[in-house]
N, C-alpha and C positions, 0 to 999 in steps of 0.2 A: 715506494716508488719503482717503477719498472727500470730495466737496464738502461732503456733508451731514454729516459727521463734524466737518469743519473749521468749518461753519456752528454747529453744536453746541457746540464749543470756544469760539467767539466770544461765544455767548449766555452761556455760563457766565463769560465774562470780564465782560461788563457785568452780568449779572442777580446774580452772586454773588459776585465780587471786589469790585466797587465798591459793593457795598451790605453788606458784612460787617462783623461785629464787627471791630474793630482786633487784638483777639487771635487771629481766625481765619485774617486775611490771609497769614501765613506759610504755613501748611498749603495754602491755596488756591493761592497762587503757585507752590509746589512741585507741585500738581497741574497747572497749566496750563502752566508754562515749564520748557523743557529746562534743565540744568545751564550749558549753553553759551550760554543765551539773552543777546540785546542788545537794549534798547531804545533809540530815538532820540528824546528828548525835547529840544524845542528849546533849544539851550543846555547839554545835558547828556545824556550817554549812561550808561546804567544797565546792569550785567551780572549775570545770575543771578537766581534765584528771590527771594533774601534781598533784594537791593537793590530788586527791583521790588515787593515787598510793602512796603517803606520809603517808596519814592516814591509808591505809592498811599496808603498811610496819612498822609504828610505831606498830600496834596492834599485829600483828604476831612476833614482834621482842621480845617481852617479854617472849616467848615460844619456845621451841623444840618441835620436833614431833607433828605438828599443823596438825589437821584433821578438816575439816568442812565438815558435811554431811546433805544432804537435808532429811528431814523426813516427809514433807508434800508439795506437789506440785512438780515442780513450776504450779501453777494455772495461766491461763492467759486470759484476755478479753479485747478487744479493745485494747487499746495502754497501758494497765496496765500488769505487770506479778508480781507474788509474791511466796513466799515460807517461810517455816519453817525450820530451821537449827539447829544443836547442833555443838559447837565448842568444840575441846577437844585438851588439848596440856600440855606439862610439864613445869611448871614456872621455868625460869633461875635466878631469884632473882634479876633482875635489875629494880623493881619498888619500888622508895623511900617509905618507911615508911612501907612496906609489912614484917610482921615476918615470912612469910610462907617460909620454907625451899626450897633451890634449888632442883627441881625434883618432888615439889608437883603437883599431877594430877589436872587439872581443866577442868571442865566440865560445860558449861550453854548454854542455848538455847535462840534464837532469831527469829525474823520474818522480812522480807524484803518486801518492796513494790516499785516498779519501774514503771516509766514512760519512754515509749519507742517512738522513732521516727527514721525513715530512718535506722533502724539497729544498732542504738545506744542507750544507757539509757540517758535520759535528766533529770530526777529528781528521787530521793532516799530518802525513809523513812527507818529508821530501829528502831526497839524496841526489846531490849534484857533484859535477866535477870540479871542486874547489880548487884543487893543484893546478889544474889547466887555467882556471880563472886567474890564480894567482901569479903564476908564470907570464901570462899575456899583461899583467900590470907591473912585472917586473920585481915581484916580491921574492922569486926563488929563482935560482940559476936553471938555465934551460941544459938539458942534458946534452 
């Protein structure tokens, strides 16, 4: 695939998958991820499009008014594409142990790196500001 095709694939990842109706996430994950896809989330690896859709669904289910915006990139070279994003949403109160009020606005940044093959993602690495996220939900004291 060309660098432009890989950038388009990444834009579909951000613009469509992360903003999709939960019932449509399985189909979108099938379009984006190869059958042998592996995602490396902090503390957990996910394999295949079905597990990918479930992981995204779990992540966005904690929030309303979810918005994920690319702020750098996507950058593509050879079989790799990456981007930096900001996640925004309003907390719905469903995370056990969080003292944050329902409606608390949350915003945190992260970076993605994907390996692409034949028009699909085959491997994924993500790094996000988990500490900032946890502070906003009241799990850690603010400095």
